[in-house]
C-alpha positions in Angstrom: -112.7 97.1 -211.0 -112.6 93.5 -212.1 -113.9 91.1 -209.5 -111.2 88.5 -210.3 -108.3 90.9 -209.8 -106.6 89.8 -206.6 -103.8 92.4 -206.6 -103.3 95.1 -204.0 -106.4 97.3 -203.7 -105.8 101.0 -204.5 -108.1 103.7 -203.2 -111.0 104.4 -205.6 -110.4 107.6 -207.5 -113.1 109.6 -209.4 -112.5 111.6 -212.5 -112.0 115.3 -211.7 -115.2 116.8 -212.9 -115.2 120.1 -211.0 -112.7 122.9 -210.4 -112.1 122.2 -206.7 -108.6 121.1 -207.4 -107.8 124.5 -208.7 -109.0 126.2 -205.5 -106.5 125.3 -202.8 -108.3 127.0 -200.0 -111.6 125.2 -200.8 -109.8 121.8 -200.8 -108.2 122.5 -197.4 -111.6 123.4 -195.9 -113.1 120.2 -197.1 -110.1 118.3 -195.6 -110.4 119.9 -192.2 -114.2 119.4 -192.0 -114.5 115.8 -193.1 -111.2 114.0 -192.2 -109.7 115.5 -189.0 -107.9 112.2 -188.0 -106.6 111.0 -191.4 -103.4 111.8 -193.2 -101.5 110.7 -196.2 -99.1 108.5 -194.2 -101.9 106.4 -192.9 -103.0 105.6 -196.4 -99.5 104.7 -197.5 -99.0 102.3 -194.5 -102.3 100.5 -195.3 -101.3 99.5 -198.7 -102.6 102.4 -201.0 -100.2 103.0 -203.8 -98.2 106.2 -203.8 -98.6 108.5 -206.9 -95.1 109.9 -206.7 -95.1 113.5 -205.5 -98.6 114.2 -206.7 -100.1 113.7 -203.3 -98.2 116.7 -201.9 -98.9 119.1 -204.8 -102.2 119.3 -206.6 -104.3 117.7 -209.3 -105.0 114.0 -208.8 -103.2 114.0 -205.4 -105.9 116.2 -203.9 -108.7 114.0 -205.2 -106.8 111.1 -203.8 -107.0 112.7 -200.3 -110.7 113.5 -200.8 -111.5 109.7 -200.9 -110.4 109.1 -197.4 -113.2 107.6 -195.2 -114.7 109.7 -192.5 -114.1 109.2 -188.7 -111.0 106.9 -189.3 -109.6 106.5 -185.8 -108.3 102.9 -185.8 -104.5 102.5 -185.1 -102.1 100.7 -187.4 -101.8 97.1 -186.1 -98.2 96.3 -185.1 -96.4 93.0 -184.7 -97.0 92.9 -181.0 -100.8 93.4 -181.3 -100.8 90.7 -184.0 -99.0 88.3 -181.8 -101.4 89.0 -178.9 -104.4 88.6 -181.1 -103.2 85.3 -182.5 -102.5 83.9 -179.0 -106.0 85.0 -177.8 -107.7 83.1 -180.7 -108.4 86.2 -182.7 -107.2 86.7 -186.3 -106.7 90.0 -188.1 -106.1 88.0 -191.2 -109.7 87.1 -191.9 -111.6 90.2 -190.7 -113.6 91.7 -193.6 -112.9 95.3 -194.2 -109.8 95.6 -192.1 -109.0 98.7 -190.2 -110.6 100.9 -192.9 -113.8 98.8 -192.9 -114.0 98.4 -196.6 -116.9 96.1 -197.5 -116.0 93.2 -199.8 -112.3 93.4 -199.0 -110.1 91.8 -196.4 -106.8 93.2 -195.0 -103.5 91.3 -194.9 -101.4 92.7 -192.0 -98.2 91.2 -193.3 -98.2 92.8 -196.7 -100.4 95.8 -195.4 -102.7 95.5 -198.5 -106.3 94.9 -199.2 -107.7 92.1 -201.4 -111.1 91.6 -202.9 -113.1 88.7 -201.6 -114.1 86.5 -204.5 -117.4 84.6 -204.8 -117.5 81.0 -203.6 -118.3 79.8 -207.2 -115.8 82.0 -208.9 -113.2 79.2 -209.1 -110.5 81.2 -207.4 -108.8 79.1 -204.7 -107.8 80.7 -201.4 -109.5 84.1 -201.9 -113.2 83.2 -201.5 -115.2 83.7 -198.4 -115.4 80.0 -197.8 -111.6 79.6 -198.0 -111.0 82.6 -195.7 -113.5 81.2 -193.1 -111.7 77.8 -193.2 -108.4 79.4 -192.7 -109.8 81.4 -189.8 -111.1 78.2 -188.1 -107.7 76.5 -188.5 -105.9 79.5 -186.9 -108.4 79.5 -184.0 -107.9 75.8 -183.4 -104.1 76.2 -183.4 -104.4 79.2 -180.9 -106.6 77.1 -178.7 -104.2 74.2 -178.6 -101.3 76.6 -178.0 -103.1 78.2 -175.0 -103.5 74.9 -173.2 -99.7 74.3 -172.7 -96.9 76.3 -171.0 -95.3 78.5 -173.5 -92.0 80.3 -172.9 -90.5 81.9 -175.9 -87.6 84.4 -176.3 -87.6 84.8 -180.0 -89.4 83.8 -183.1 -91.9 81.4 -181.5 -93.9 84.4 -180.1 -94.8 85.5 -183.6 -95.2 82.3 -185.6 -97.6 79.4 -184.9 -96.0 76.3 -183.4 -98.8 73.8 -184.1 -99.8 73.7 -187.8 -102.5 71.6 -189.4 -101.2 68.3 -190.7 -102.5 69.0 -194.2 -100.3 72.2 -194.3 -97.3 70.3 -193.0 -97.7 67.6 -195.6 -98.3 70.2 -198.3 -95.1 72.0 -197.4 -93.2 68.7 -197.6 -94.6 67.7 -201.0 -94.2 71.1 -202.6 -90.6 71.4 -201.4 -91.2 74.4 -199.1 -89.8 72.4 -196.2 -87.4 69.5 -196.1 -87.8 66.4 -194.0 -85.1 67.5 -191.6 -86.8 70.8 -191.0 -90.1 69.1 -190.3 -88.5 66.7 -187.9 -86.8 69.5 -186.1 -90.1 71.4 -185.8 -91.9 68.3 -184.4 -89.1 68.0 -181.8 -89.3 71.6 -180.8 -93.1 71.5 -180.6 -93.0 68.4 -178.3 -90.5 70.2 -176.0 -92.8 73.2 -175.8 -95.5 70.8 -174.4 -93.2 69.8 -171.5 -95.1 70.2 -168.2 -93.5 71.2 -164.9 -95.0 68.2 -163.2 -93.4 64.8 -164.1 -95.4 62.1 -165.8 -94.2 59.6 -163.2 -91.4 59.4 -160.6 -89.0 56.5 -160.0 -87.0 56.0 -156.8 -83.4 55.2 -157.4 -81.9 52.1 -155.7 -79.7 52.5 -152.6 -76.9 50.4 -151.0 -77.9 48.0 -148.2 -75.8 49.8 -145.6 -77.4 53.2 -146.3 -80.8 53.8 -144.9 -81.5 57.2 -146.3 -82.2 57.9 -149.9 -79.7 59.5 -152.3 -78.9 63.1 -151.6 -78.2 63.9 -155.2 -77.1 62.7 -158.6 -73.5 63.4 -159.7 -73.5 61.9 -163.2 -76.2 60.8 -165.6 -75.8 59.3 -169.1 -78.2 57.8 -171.6 -77.2 55.6 -174.5 -78.1 56.8 -178.1 -80.6 54.0 -178.5 -82.5 55.0 -175.3 -82.3 51.6 -173.7 -79.8 52.1 -170.9 -79.3 54.9 -168.3 -76.0 55.1 -166.3 -76.0 57.2 -163.1 -73.8 58.0 -160.2 -75.7 58.9 -157.0 -74.4 60.4 -153.7 -75.6 59.0 -150.4 -75.3 60.4 -146.9 -75.3 64.1 -145.8 -75.0 67.1 -148.0 -71.3 66.5 -148.6 -71.9 62.8 -149.4 -70.3 59.8 -147.7 -70.6 57.4 -150.6 -71.1 57.5 -154.3 -72.7 54.5 -156.1 -72.9 53.7 -159.8 -76.1 52.1 -161.1 -77.3 51.0 -164.5 -81.0 51.1 -165.3 -82.4 49.2 -168.3 -85.3 51.0 -170.0 -88.1 48.8 -171.3 -91.5 49.2 -172.9 -94.7 47.7 -171.5 -97.5 47.7 -173.9 -100.1 46.9 -171.2 -99.1 49.9 -169.2 -99.1 52.1 -172.3 -102.6 51.0 -173.4 -104.1 51.2 -169.9 -102.9 54.8 -169.4 -103.9 55.8 -172.9 -107.5 54.6 -172.2 -107.5 56.5 -168.9 -106.3 59.6 -170.6 -109.1 59.4 -173.2 -111.6 58.8 -170.4 -110.5 61.9 -168.5 -110.5 64.0 -171.7 -114.1 62.9 -172.4 -115.2 63.9 -168.9 -113.4 67.2 -169.0 -110.9 66.4 -166.2 -107.9 68.7 -166.5 -105.2 66.5 -164.9 -104.0 64.2 -167.6 -100.3 64.7 -167.4 -99.6 62.1 -164.7 -100.2 59.1 -166.9 -97.4 57.0 -168.3 -98.7 56.8 -171.9 -95.2 56.0 -173.2 -95.2 52.7 -171.3 -91.7 53.1 -169.9 -90.2 50.9 -167.2 -86.8 51.4 -165.5 -85.3 48.3 -164.0 -82.0 48.1 -162.1 -79.3 46.0 -163.6 -76.7 44.3 -161.4 -73.2 45.1 -162.3 -70.6 42.3 -162.5 -68.1 41.7 -159.6 -65.1 43.2 -161.5 -66.9 46.6 -161.8 -66.4 48.9 -158.8 -69.8 50.4 -158.0 -69.1 52.2 -154.7 -66.7 55.1 -154.0 -66.0 56.5 -150.5 -63.7 59.2 -151.9 -64.9 62.6 -153.1 -66.4 62.6 -156.6 -64.6 64.9 -159.0 -65.4 64.0 -162.6 -66.8 61.1 -164.7 -67.2 60.3 -168.4 -68.1 57.3 -170.6 -65.1 55.9 -172.6 -65.9 53.7 -175.5 -62.8 51.6 -176.0 -63.9 49.8 -179.2 -67.0 48.6 -180.8 -67.6 45.9 -178.2 -66.4 47.3 -174.9 -67.4 50.6 -173.2 -65.7 51.7 -170.0 -66.3 54.2 -167.2 -63.6 56.7 -166.6 -63.8 58.6 -163.3 -61.6 60.6 -160.9 -61.9 60.8 -157.1 -60.0 62.7 -154.4 -59.2 62.0 -150.8 -57.3 64.0 -148.2 -54.6 62.3 -146.2 -52.5 63.5 -143.2 -48.8 63.1 -143.8 -46.2 62.2 -141.2 -45.1 65.9 -140.9 -48.6 67.1 -140.1 -49.4 68.4 -143.6 -52.6 67.5 -145.4 -52.1 66.0 -148.8 -54.8 65.5 -151.5 -54.5 62.2 -153.4 -56.3 61.8 -156.7 -57.3 58.4 -158.2 -58.3 57.8 -161.8 -60.0 54.5 -162.6 -60.9 52.9 -166.0 -63.2 50.0 -165.7 -65.6 48.2 -168.2 -69.4 48.4 -168.0 -71.0 45.1 -169.0 -74.4 46.6 -169.7 -72.9 48.9 -172.3 -70.7 46.3 -173.9 -71.4 43.5 -176.3 -72.2 40.1 -174.7 -69.5 38.5 -176.9 -66.9 40.5 -175.1 -67.6 39.4 -171.5 -64.7 37.0 -171.5 -62.3 39.7 -172.2 -63.6 42.4 -169.8 -61.0 41.4 -167.2 -58.2 42.3 -169.6 -55.6 44.9 -168.3 -56.4 47.2 -171.2 -59.9 47.7 -169.9 -58.9 48.0 -166.2 -56.5 50.8 -165.5 -55.7 52.9 -162.5 -53.6 56.1 -162.0 -52.6 57.8 -158.8 -51.4 61.4 -158.6 -50.5 63.2 -155.4 -48.4 66.0 -157.0 -51.1 67.9 -158.8 -54.9 68.1 -158.5 -57.0 66.7 -161.3 -60.0 68.8 -162.2 -61.4 67.1 -165.3 -61.1 64.1 -167.7 -61.5 63.6 -171.4 -61.4 60.5 -173.6 -60.6 60.1 -177.3 -61.9 56.9 -178.9 -60.0 57.6 -182.2 -56.5 57.7 -180.6 -57.2 55.7 -177.4 -55.9 58.5 -175.3 -57.0 60.0 -172.0 -56.5 63.6 -170.9 -56.0 64.6 -167.3 -56.8 68.3 -166.7 -54.5 69.5 -163.9 -53.9 72.7 -162.1 -51.2 74.2 -164.4 -51.1 71.8 -167.4 -52.7 68.9 -169.1 -51.2 65.4 -169.4 -52.1 63.2 -172.4 -51.5 59.4 -172.2 -52.1 56.7 -174.7 -53.4 53.6 -172.9 -52.1 51.2 -175.7 -48.5 52.4 -175.8 -48.3 54.0 -172.3 -46.6 57.0 -173.8 -47.5 60.4 -172.3 -46.6 64.1 -172.7 -47.7 67.4 -171.1 -49.1 70.4 -172.8 -49.5 73.9 -171.5 -52.7 75.3 -170.1 -51.3 78.8 -169.5 -50.7 77.8 -165.9 -54.5 77.7 -165.3 -56.8 75.1 -163.9 -58.4 72.9 -166.6 -62.0 72.7 -165.4 -63.4 71.2 -168.6 -62.2 69.6 -171.9 -63.2 67.6 -174.9 -61.5 65.9 -177.9 -62.4 66.5 -181.5 -63.9 63.6 -183.5 -60.5 62.6 -184.9 -58.7 63.1 -181.6 -56.1 65.5 -183.0 -57.6 68.6 -181.3 -58.3 69.2 -177.6 -60.4 72.1 -176.3 -59.8 73.1 -172.7 -61.9 75.4 -170.5 -59.6 77.3 -168.1 -60.4 78.9 -164.8 -59.7 82.6 -165.1 -58.9 82.3 -168.8 -60.5 81.7 -172.2 -61.3 78.4 -173.9 -58.1 77.3 -175.8 -57.6 74.8 -178.6 -54.5 72.6 -178.6 -53.2 70.7 -181.7 -51.7 67.4 -180.4 -50.0 66.7 -183.7 -47.4 69.5 -183.1 -44.2 68.9 -181.3 -44.4 72.1 -179.3 -46.5 75.2 -178.9 -49.7 73.2 -179.0 -52.1 76.1 -178.4 -53.4 77.3 -181.8 -56.4 79.5 -180.9 -58.9 80.7 -178.2 -62.4 81.9 -178.0 -62.5 85.5 -177.1 -64.4 86.3 -173.9 -65.1 82.6 -172.9 -63.7 82.9 -169.4 -64.3 80.2 -166.7 -66.1 77.7 -169.0 -67.1 74.7 -167.0 -68.8 72.9 -169.9 -67.5 72.3 -173.5 -69.3 70.3 -176.2 -68.3 70.0 -179.8 -71.1 69.4 -182.3 -69.2 66.4 -183.8 -72.1 65.0 -185.9 -73.6 68.2 -187.5 -71.0 71.0 -187.3 -67.5 69.8 -186.1 -66.2 73.4 -186.2 -68.8 74.6 -183.7 -68.7 74.3 -179.9 -71.1 75.1 -177.1 -69.7 76.6 -173.9 -71.1 77.5 -170.5 -69.3 79.6 -167.9 -69.5 80.9 -164.4 -71.1 84.2 -165.6 -74.2 82.4 -166.8 -73.4 82.7 -170.5 -74.4 79.7 -172.6 -73.0 80.3 -176.1 -72.5 78.7 -179.5 -69.2 79.4 -181.1 -67.5 78.8 -184.4 -63.7 78.4 -184.1 -63.2 79.8 -187.6 -64.6 83.1 -186.2 -63.4 83.1 -182.6 -63.9 86.8 -181.8 -67.6 86.7 -181.1 -70.1 83.9 -180.5 -72.7 82.8 -183.1 -75.5 82.7 -180.6 -76.1 83.3 -176.9 -79.0 81.5 -175.2 -81.1 83.7 -173.0 -82.4 83.3 -169.4 -79.6 81.0 -168.2 -78.2 81.8 -164.8 -74.9 80.9 -163.1 -72.9 82.3 -160.3 -69.8 80.1 -159.7 -70.8 76.5 -160.3 -69.9 73.9 -162.9 -73.5 73.3 -163.8 -74.9 70.2 -165.6 -75.5 70.7 -169.3 -76.7 68.3 -172.0 -76.9 68.2 -175.8 -79.1 65.6 -177.4 -77.8 62.9 -179.8 -79.2 64.6 -182.9 -77.7 68.0 -181.8 -81.0 69.8 -182.2 -81.5 70.9 -178.5 -79.3 72.0 -175.6 -80.3 71.8 -172.0 -78.7 73.5 -169.0 -79.5 73.7 -165.2 -79.3 77.3 -163.8 -78.1 78.3 -160.4 -81.7 78.7 -159.4 -82.3 75.0 -160.1 -84.4 75.5 -163.2 -83.8 73.2 -166.1 -84.1 75.0 -169.4 -84.1 73.8 -173.0 -83.2 75.8 -176.2 -83.3 75.2 -179.9 -79.8 75.1 -181.4 -81.2 76.6 -184.6 -83.4 79.5 -183.5 -82.1 79.9 -179.9 -85.7 80.0 -178.5 -86.4 78.9 -174.9 -88.6 75.8 -175.3 -89.0 74.7 -171.8 -88.3 75.7 -168.2 -88.8 73.1 -165.5 -88.1 74.3 -161.9 -86.4 72.1 -159.3 -88.9 70.5 -156.8 -86.5 71.3 -153.9 -84.1 74.2 -152.9 -80.5 74.0 -154.0 -78.1 73.9 -151.0 -75.3 71.8 -152.4 -73.7 71.1 -155.8 -75.1 67.6 -155.7 -78.6 69.0 -155.4 -78.6 70.3 -159.0 -80.7 68.2 -161.3 -79.0 66.0 -163.9 -80.4 65.8 -167.4 -81.1 63.0 -169.8 -83.1 63.4 -173.0 -83.9 61.0 -175.7 -86.4 60.8 -178.6 -86.5 57.0 -178.7 -86.7 55.7 -175.1 -86.8 51.9 -174.9 -85.7 51.8 -178.5 -89.0 53.0 -179.8 -88.9 55.9 -182.2 -91.1 58.8 -181.1 -90.9 58.0 -177.4 -89.6 61.4 -176.4 -89.1 62.3 -172.7 -87.0 64.5 -170.5 -85.6 62.7 -167.5 -84.3 64.8 -164.5 -82.4 63.1 -161.6 -83.3 65.1 -158.5 -82.1 63.7 -155.2 -83.0 60.0 -155.1 -85.6 60.3 -157.8 -85.8 60.1 -161.6 -88.5 62.4 -162.7 -89.8 61.5 -166.2 -91.5 64.3 -168.2 -93.1 62.7 -171.3 -93.2 64.9 -174.4 -96.2 64.6 -176.7 -97.6 66.7 -179.6 
């Protein structure tokens, strides 16, 4: 056989120089005496070429069986064994001889074939002993790095390496095997896989002067796309909350803190100290910003729902709904709902401060006839949607005109507008997610997602896939849908849990990741492409009230610096920052 031939290795076969193949009984006796544990199927699985039906009859097929090695008792390596071996630092890829222990050959478990090992000076790249040894060292290094971090995988990440050598990554990019978007997504997913359960640092949230106790929980959390501002609404008091306060935190970068913690991290690594995840190597600082006097920051009524409403390119407002119970003159208890629209100076342009007191940016609605369960805002049409008990009311804040659309006489517990504002998706209590076309004069409902009952979270992928939507319901089903194929979901994300709550969920600005808090208090993150579970951060305290669930904020450019990736969880009166690094 030619030493430069790198094709699949076939079993060596001698010329038939005797008459054993004519004696069937003699051939069977040799088979039983020398190869008790071998059979033809084992040879076929290990890459030996099949000679048609000759192996089952006579002639060359019999000589083919006679070349089987003695005492062959090694099992066929399956995908599970390969995955365990790669995670433990072993590599079946570079073992010389393979399961059949053939000298001068190595076994490829993916193709199930044997290849001849070329000489180092033969000029053949990738098949020499030196190249195979280098490839083995790279895989061992990747396995060692992977074993030093928490790893939770539900799909393809268990069978493919997460950390690849930089030379391989750049080679894939230059040769066109991977696009820049694919490489960016892989870096983002790898960083989230490195997320530690312990936060990098913890920040205590501010509290009102009249409240002595810290916040009992966070009711709303929002981060701007540039990663420079965080908006949060925190509940103070007992478990039910006696007051809700809105705070704006400016996120800054301190180079002195970043360099100091980076030097400390290198010092600990040199000394072999294991705890290096409590250092603020990103240099992030959170400072409270004082809201202006015309912005209402404290609410004594019960918090219901809140959303950020960009009015135009200069002004961004906060839209919220609260509820309060009142005793009427006849002894009946009446629930009154208040909706407020007010500007946020920290999220608005400085040139617009003189116009923030305009009536268009400061609106209030009162409704004591029907409960309001959810809110939605459309920047394209300047309309606000009030999700009520048996219908939804749409109102344009510029013209003041409003109309009511049907919700199948169900409570609208979640809703969101499309990018152009012509479509409204509504999650109904006890019914499926429905889509309403607001351009129609009547019969607005144009479709529904089959099986999406009690969806308390709806998010449309406006930037990447406007026809796709993510839903989360009371049954613990976090799903990705395409409204063009509404009969079944495109993907269902595993390990999520929910019993009957409207749980916090979050989709990053680039629409690569989705996060959700389970009823057990664990915050999980998934890849929107593969559906793999990339992180699972448990809550540091038990869940006793809906305000105790952590709120999620994620950004890849905190403080406006690209690459400063971190996961921020608001738990109680604390902001727990989990820095994400490669």
